[in-house]
Structure formats: C-alpha cells, structure tokens
Phi, psi and omega in degrees: 000157171259163180292128178288156179166186179277111185229077183299336184267000181243149183244180182303319181302314180296314181296321180294315180300317181294316178299320179297316181296321179296314182295317181293321179294322177296323177276349182067036184238153176274148182303335180290346177284338183286129189256333178208157182221138179246112190247121186254132175197145179245328193248357185297330178287307181294328184252355179219356178082355183273109178244169166072312186231045185296315182296315181299317182294311184291325184281325177302314181300329177279354175094021177239124184209179174059030174232173177289130181234124174246124181270135183241131174224103187215042181056221186287346178270011184300319183298310179298321182294322178293320178294325177295319178297316181296321177296319177299319177306320186278317180295334181276349179089358181292320178229166177247341176221127177227162177229143171245132184228134169235126182225139178213142179238106186255335181284104182240169179290331182245107181291325179302313178298318178301316183289320176301320180298337178292342179295342176296339176279013173234173178280103188290334179287344181258010183301319181302318176286328174300313180299319181293320177298313183297324181294321181293328182262010185302330180264001180089358180276140179286145176290135179285333174206163183301132182284151175295153177302136175261126181242126180294147174293151183268351184287129176273135177148178186298321187299330182297316183280339181299333187277352183238010186292338182273356184281154177301161185296328179300318177294318176298314181294329178300319178295328178296312184287324180297327184249022185297341180267359186236005185227137177285123185298319182298318177302315184298314181298320174300317181289326176298318178294326183280324189256006178061039179302330185256022180297155184122324176262096186293346178281353181087162170088359174089185178205162175288143178296340180293333177300325179292323177295316175298319180298319178296316180298319184291319181294321180290322179293325176296321179290323184281317186243357179079017176294155187235163174298325179295325177297321176297322180293330174292322177293313180301312181300318174303314178288331172294319177294318173301312178304325179293340179263358184252107184298343181262003180282146180290319176252120182238036178252122173286146180224150172274162174303324183290324176291324178296314179297330185277350183292169185299139179283133178262296179206116187312131004267016187273129172262168184303320183289351176267003189234150181289143178277162176279136185191170180250159175165176179204152179211154182213152178219131175267131181239135184218163176290158179295328178295316180297322180294317178298313184296322183264007174070032180275070184286350181259011177292138179264139179277136169268107184277339179203138173223118187229137174227122182226169179242159182290155183226334189273134179258332189250113183301334181268001182297134183217061187250016179087356185294135181287139176283174189296318180293324175297311182301313187292313186292321183298318179294321179293316178302313180302314181298318186277345181070043177206181183234177183298335176293340181276350183282122178289319183201166182208146166255121183241158184280097187248061173307333172222168177299327177296326178302318180291320178302314182292322181287329178301325179285316189289331180275000175088009183282341176204172182284161178298134177092351183255009185298321177292318179291327178300316176295315178298332181288345180092000183299325185269001178277164172298133185092351181276183182299314184220079184301134175243136176058057179292341178285345190110346181067187178300325183301324185240317181296328182111165186216067169284096199341283189290343181271345187297318182298324180279334173292325174302313180297324176303316180294314185292324176298312178304319180289314180293338176271356180078027186247020188269007174058232188290351176251018184295129171276122182294141177052041179285121181238323182229135184226154181228139176246125180236122189227112178250156182213142179065176176224125177240095188075244185256003178214176182306146178285325185217152175207132177247139175234134175229131173251125185244142179241141182300157176301000000 
C-alpha cells in the first residue's frame, strides 16, 4: 500500500499503478506472472465519470492488460471483496496467481458532492423511511412506533429548504441525493452556505452521512449498556498512538483521551478525532497457490486460512428477536473454516470508521462479551502490548479510509505483523490475525462484510 492522504493532483490510474508496483516488488514477481485481477472502487463513476470498465482502464494505464479483470463495487467492503474473489480464483484452480487491488479518490473540489455520493451505500429507494427513522432517533431515544414516511416537497426554492434546516445532516444529504436530478448543484451549495445545511461539524466542511448512523448506534449502546464517550475517546487515542508509529498512516499525531474529547463535535457523542478522515489511496495483495509459492521460493507468503463474504439481513434497528448480526455470522463461519476461535487471534484490524465501530466489532467478533467493548478498551487489552491488540496500523481513524482500499490496507498491516516486520508497533509472537471489513448499510447493519483469517509463514 501507499501512504493514504489528501492527494488533489493524483488520480485513480496513478494510485493504482503505485500500489501494483509495490505489490509486485514485495513478491519479487513480474507483472506478466499475474493471471487475473480483481479491482475494487466505489466512487470513480460518481466523482470522475469512469463507469463500467474501471479496472481495465486503471490496469492498462499501469501496464497490465490481456488478463481477466473483474470489477468490484461493494462500498467500504470493496477491498475485502476483491481479496475474496482473488482467493476464489486460486482455490478453484482456475489460476495460480491473482491480484486484488483497491483504489479510491475521495478528495474532490466539492465536499458536498463527495459526502452526498456516500448515500449510494444505502438503499436509496428506502431513503424516506430511513430519514424518518433517523429523525425519530435523533436524540437517541427509541421510537415508540414506526414513524410516518417523510417526503421532500417538490417545489424548488428557498422555502423548500427552510422546512428541513433543523434535521440531522444525514436527512439533509439524503434529500440531496434523492433530488439530484431536480436540483441545481450550484444553487444547493449556495443555499447550504447560507442556511447552514451542513451545520453540526464545527470543524467545517460537512461530514459523511455514515457518521450520523454510527452516532445513533453509539447513543443506543450507551443507553443500553452504560458505555461512555470517554471509552470511545480511549479507543480513538489508542488508534492515534498506533498511527503515530505507522509511516503509512494518514494521521500520525498521538492524542490523549482528553484531547479526543475536546476535539470538534461531529455527531454526538462522536468528535472529529473519533472519525476516519477523508483521503485518497490504494492497496494491493497478490494471492497465489501453495504450489506456486513453494516453486518460486516465496517463503514470506502468509496463508489465508479463511475467506468469508456475507450480506446484511437485519432491517429494523429496534429488532430484538435473537437474530445474529452480520459480523457474528461472518466471524463464526470464518472461525469454523479456520478451525479456531476468537481466543486464538493474536491481533485484528477491524472496520473503525468511528471509534464506536471498533467498540462494536470487538464484541461482535467475540473478543469480549456483548456490552463490554468499552471496558475491553479501557482495560488496555486492545493496545499494543495488550492481550488482543486491535488496529495496530492506527485503523481507519488514523491510517485513513479511502473506501475500496481500506480492506486491503488492513491485510497489508496484518501481513506485515505476521512476518515480524512491523518495527515499533510489532505484536510479539503474532501467529494468527483477522481482518474485518464492512461496507454500506442495508437496514440496521452493514450491507456487506468480509472476514479474512491469516496465518504467519
């Protein structure tokens, strides 16, 4: 992977080419050895106009062509999905060497357009009911009954927006995408500045609508289990510390829990330091058969013990019928395939678009009991030197989150750790590692999730 960050002068082709070059150099292979490629990207169409053949275009520019290319679009789980596809290519016997690449360009001239495009990671036809649900849960209190559908007015003009200025940003951005073919973008941007449509992020510049989703989930967890904003700050500070040790992290500044809590509020209880930054980047992984690795002397190759990809099923955020959530389903299957349990995991990279994401996944993956994610973090168990370090790379909060590249960046960190090459952030005696990469929202949980269990050479 290359270091993630704000790269306004670079495009998808450039990012893809660098990640490809780095992966080939690490494996000591020529590009002509690669037999298939799985290319993950979510936003090049919306923010760059390149649809349909993104992988073919990006890889040809990087000097790779005339091979099978599969384009993957699976929101934030795109990187894990690409790796799963490459793994299937090898496991099926069709190919001996494949590559998974994720590349994303989030830094755009229009931040509003970037954030509004994230709504594509939800069911856009269900936005009216989703908006109504978010409004009813805006203060963290559960709704007593399903709220009526909220329908935006069709009249264009200042009065139309006056009726929605008090709504959370997720609702406002939802209206942007729902009406994108009926509203002048320039007029919207002008009205946004005048009416504070994007108010709430005191640091300025708006926020992703997913931050509102995470904030709602965090408030409900706090109400149900007594978790606290300070526990979230402990998680964020831990990841900032880990990121300060990672030369490839987008954010390399350590922070204390008090500094995290004092940072600009994004969506209560989440502050800016608890959330992943906007950035560009790419990452890649070469997958090969055991025979190929042995024949070509790839002694540093890490084994994929389990590769699982599942979709979300829960629709109702208030549902409490004992149904297992997506992360529990995916991880249980991965543990079964790998023949081990959560206690066998030396370290993990989990999808922490916010600090609450890590808290929730620590519980869902079985690293601690339900409701104990905050206490697990406060105990130091998830820190370097702790019982089960999480996000030694700094996680999405510090390493960065260029959507389709994030899942493969997780794998880069875990492979580095399992090879014993992580330097000051090295986890001692790391033998088994897990990557959990989720994407989008379908109802009350992630739309897609990939779990990979890796074993040291």
